C-alpha positions in Angstrom: 0.0 0.0 0.0 1.5 3.4 -1.0 1.6 6.0 1.8 0.2 8.6 -0.6 -2.9 6.5 -1.1 -4.1 6.5 2.5 -4.9 9.0 5.3 -4.6 8.6 9.1 -7.7 8.9 11.2 -6.5 12.3 12.4 -6.0 13.6 8.8 -9.5 12.3 7.9 -11.1 13.9 10.9 -9.5 17.3 10.0 -10.5 17.0 6.4 -14.2 16.5 7.1 -14.6 18.5 10.3 -15.4 15.6 12.7 -13.6 14.2 15.7 -11.6 11.0 15.7 -14.0 9.7 18.3 -16.9 10.3 16.0 -15.3 8.3 13.2 -14.5 5.4 15.5 -18.0 5.5 16.9 -19.6 5.4 13.4 -17.3 2.5 12.4 -18.3 0.6 15.5 -22.1 1.3 15.3 -22.7 1.6 11.6 -19.7 -0.1 9.9 -18.5 3.1 8.1 -16.0 4.5 7.5 -14.3 1.1 7.6 -10.5 1.5 7.7 -7.6 -0.5 6.4 -4.9 -1.3 8.8 -1.1 -0.7 8.7 1.2 -3.5 9.8 1.3 -1.8 13.2 -2.5 -1.9 13.5 -3.2 1.8 12.9 -6.3 2.9 11.0 -5.8 4.3 7.5 -8.4 5.5 4.9 -8.6 5.9 1.2 -8.9 9.6 0.1 -12.3 8.9 -1.5 -13.8 8.5 2.0 -13.4 12.3 2.4 -16.0 13.1 -0.3 -18.5 10.6 1.2 -18.2 11.9 4.7 -18.5 15.5 3.6 -21.8 14.5 2.0 -22.9 12.8 5.2 -22.2 15.9 7.2 -24.1 18.1 4.7 -27.1 15.7 4.9 -27.0 15.8 8.7 -27.4 19.6 8.5 -30.6 19.0 6.6 -32.0 16.9 9.5 -31.0 13.4 8.4 -29.5 10.9 10.9 -26.1 9.2 10.5 -27.7 5.8 11.0 -29.5 6.2 7.7 -26.9 8.1 5.8 -24.0 5.8 6.4 -26.0 3.0 4.7 -26.1 5.0 1.4 -23.6 5.1 -1.4 -22.0 8.3 -2.7 -24.4 8.6 -5.6 -27.4 8.4 -3.3 -25.8 11.0 -0.9 -25.2 13.3 -3.8 -28.8 13.0 -5.0 -30.0 13.8 -1.4 -27.7 16.7 -0.8 -27.3 18.4 -4.1 -30.7 17.5 -5.6 -29.1 16.1 -8.8 -31.3 13.4 -10.5 -33.7 11.5 -8.4 -33.7 12.7 -4.8 -33.5 10.0 -2.1 -36.0 10.9 0.6 -35.6 9.5 4.0 -38.8 9.2 6.1 -37.3 10.5 9.4 -36.2 13.9 7.9 -38.3 16.9 7.1 -37.1 19.1 4.2 -35.8 22.4 5.5 -37.6 25.6 4.3 -35.6 28.0 2.1 -34.4 31.1 3.8 -36.3 34.3 3.2 -34.5 36.7 0.8 -34.2 39.4 3.4 -32.8 37.0 6.0 -30.4 35.5 3.4 -29.2 39.0 2.5 -28.5 39.9 6.1 -26.4 36.7 6.4 -24.4 37.5 3.2 -23.8 41.1 4.5 -22.8 39.9 8.0 -25.5 42.2 9.3 -25.9 41.2 12.9 -28.3 44.0 13.8 -30.7 42.9 11.0 -30.6 39.3 12.3 -31.2 40.5 15.9 -34.3 42.4 14.7 -35.6 39.3 12.9 -35.1 37.2 16.0 -36.8 39.8 18.3 -39.7 40.0 15.9 -40.2 36.2 16.0 -40.0 36.0 19.8 -42.5 38.9 20.1 -44.9 37.1 17.8 -44.7 33.6 19.2 -42.7 33.7 22.5 -39.3 32.5 23.5 -40.2 28.8 23.9 -41.7 28.5 20.5 -38.7 30.4 19.0 -36.2 27.9 20.4 -38.4 24.8 19.9 -39.3 25.6 16.3 -38.1 28.9 14.6 -34.4 28.9 15.6 -33.9 25.2 15.0 -35.6 25.3 11.6 -33.6 28.4 10.7 -30.3 26.7 11.5 -31.3 23.6 9.4 -32.1 25.9 6.5 -28.7 27.7 6.9 -27.1 24.3 6.8 -28.9 23.3 3.6 -28.0 26.7 2.0 -24.3 26.0 2.9 -24.4 22.5 1.5 -25.9 23.8 -1.8 -23.2 26.5 -2.1 -25.5 29.4 -1.4 -23.5 30.3 1.8 -19.9 29.8 2.8 -18.8 28.2 6.1 -18.0 31.7 7.5 -21.7 32.7 7.0 -22.9 29.7 8.8 -20.5 30.3 11.7 -21.6 34.0 11.8 -25.3 33.1 12.1 -24.6 30.6 14.8 -22.6 33.2 16.8 -25.3 35.9 16.4 -28.0 33.4 17.5 -26.0 32.3 20.5 -25.5 36.0 21.5 -29.3 36.6 21.1 -30.2 33.5 23.1 -27.7 34.4 25.8 -29.3 37.8 26.2 -32.7 36.3 26.5 -32.0 33.7 29.1 -29.8 36.0 31.1 -32.6 38.6 31.3 -35.0 36.0 32.6 -32.3 34.7 35.0 -31.8 38.0 36.6 -35.0 37.8 38.6 -35.5 34.1 38.7 -36.0 32.5 42.1 -36.9 29.0 40.8 -35.0 25.7 41.2 -31.3 26.0 40.4 -29.8 24.0 37.5 -26.2 23.8 36.3 -25.8 23.7 32.5 -22.8 22.5 30.7 -21.2 20.0 28.2 -18.8 17.2 29.0 -15.1 17.2 28.4 -14.3 17.3 24.6 -17.8 18.6 23.6 -17.3 22.0 21.9 -20.8 22.4 20.4 -22.6 24.8 22.7 -25.6 26.1 20.7 -27.9 23.3 22.0 -26.9 24.3 25.5 -28.3 27.8 25.0 -31.5 26.3 23.7 -31.7 24.3 26.9 -30.9 27.4 29.0 -33.7 29.4 27.4 -36.1 26.5 28.0 -35.1 26.4 31.7 -35.3 30.1 32.2 -38.6 30.4 30.4 -40.1 27.8 32.8 -38.9 29.8 35.8 -35.7 28.0 36.7 -32.4 29.7 37.7 -29.6 28.8 35.4 -25.9 28.5 36.2 -24.4 28.3 32.7 -20.9 26.8 32.7 -20.4 26.5 28.9 -18.6 23.7 27.0 -15.8 21.2 27.6 -16.0 20.5 31.3 -14.6 17.7 33.5 -17.0 16.1 35.9 -15.2 17.5 38.9 -15.8 21.1 37.8 -19.5 20.4 37.2 -19.9 18.8 40.7 -18.0 21.7 42.3 -20.5 24.2 40.7 -23.4 22.1 41.9 -22.2 22.3 45.5 -21.4 26.0 45.4 -24.6 26.9 43.6 -26.7 24.5 45.7 -28.4 23.2 42.6 -31.0 20.5 42.4 -30.1 19.3 38.9 -27.5 19.2 36.2 -28.4 19.6 32.5 -25.9 18.3 30.0 -26.1 18.9 26.3 -24.6 16.4 23.8 -24.4 17.1 20.1 -24.9 14.4 17.5 -21.2 14.7 16.6 -20.1 13.5 20.1 -18.9 10.0 20.7 -21.5 7.8 22.4 -18.9 5.5 24.1 -17.2 8.6 25.6 -20.5 10.1 26.6 -21.5 6.9 28.4 -18.3 6.8 30.3 -18.3 10.4 31.3 -22.0 10.3 32.4 -21.2 7.3 34.6 -18.3 9.3 36.1 -20.5 12.4 36.7 -23.3 10.3 38.2 -20.9 8.6 40.5 -19.5 12.0 41.8 -22.9 13.7 42.1 -24.9 13.2 45.3 -27.9 10.9 44.6 -30.3 13.8 45.5 -29.0 15.8 42.5 -30.9 14.9 39.3 -28.9 14.5 36.0 -30.6 15.4 32.8 -29.2 14.9 29.3 -30.3 16.1 25.9 -29.3 16.5 22.3 -28.5 14.2 19.4 -25.7 12.4 21.3 -27.8 11.6 24.4 -29.7 8.5 23.2 -29.6 5.5 25.4 -27.7 6.9 28.4 -28.8 4.7 31.3 -27.1 6.7 34.0 -29.1 9.9 33.5 -32.3 10.5 35.4 -34.1 11.9 32.3 -33.0 12.2 28.6 -34.5 14.5 26.0 -34.0 14.9 22.3 -37.0 17.2 22.0 -37.2 20.6 23.5 -41.0 20.4 23.7 -40.8 17.3 25.9 -38.0 19.0 28.0 -40.2 22.1 28.5 -43.2 19.9 29.6 -41.0 18.0 32.0 -39.7 21.2 33.5 -43.2 22.7 33.9 -44.5 19.6 35.6 -41.5 19.5 38.1 -41.0 23.2 38.9 -43.0 23.3 42.2 -41.5 20.1 43.5 -38.0 21.1 42.7 -38.5 24.6 44.0 -39.5 23.1 47.4 -36.4 20.9 47.3 -34.2 23.9 46.4 -35.7 25.9 49.3 -34.8 23.2 51.7 -31.2 23.1 50.4 -30.9 26.8 50.9 
């Protein structure tokens, strides 16, 4: 095997914007990408795998799941993502709506104020909970599709994400300023850098009357537990993106659960949270999360008052 014909797992991860853990997780769970092995046992990949995985990532931005996508060949993925020829439609995904021309123009001009005004108008019309449950998530899916189809560049997508994060931060912080509800620590586990879902969770908590201690991303279990003790929280909310590695998530959640007092509830959510037995409640749907919070707020408030 010629060295020029293969890539290491690190090189492949960098080329497609995933982590090495995600690639190993997909190999174990779905059988792709399947590596060749060097005489020393190291994973190596053919360069053509890059094109397939980039298509998979693009389709995930449209709402499709890796379990379905990794069973498809490159031609099917191209049809799905680029709309060339017959489009393969997967039943679990809902096609994203095209972006409105004014909104698209604001993105292309990097006009943060215009985007803020659009967000404020949507919240004023339908409320913060509906905005995070439907409007914002649909908007980010549409931005992902626009990027995959070449209408936006990656810098535009990152810009929208940052503006949305700033907007959501301002919203939940404003609610948090006067909140006297149950105290909840919010964060992501070590290695998890995707934080937008955590802001969705913080908004959902604050809108239901909870007080949020927002720690951000990439945290060891010891730091989360210290914050719980100092904040006298009743629960920890952990966000896990679909790009995170399930095996690592399971291990770190076990470690976190073992360090937390049994009286502290552990909630997990996001695309990487499926099947985590150690959490007390798991959500992949913000509507279900909001209903859960609404039902528990009085009970947890009483528990928090006792702790204080």
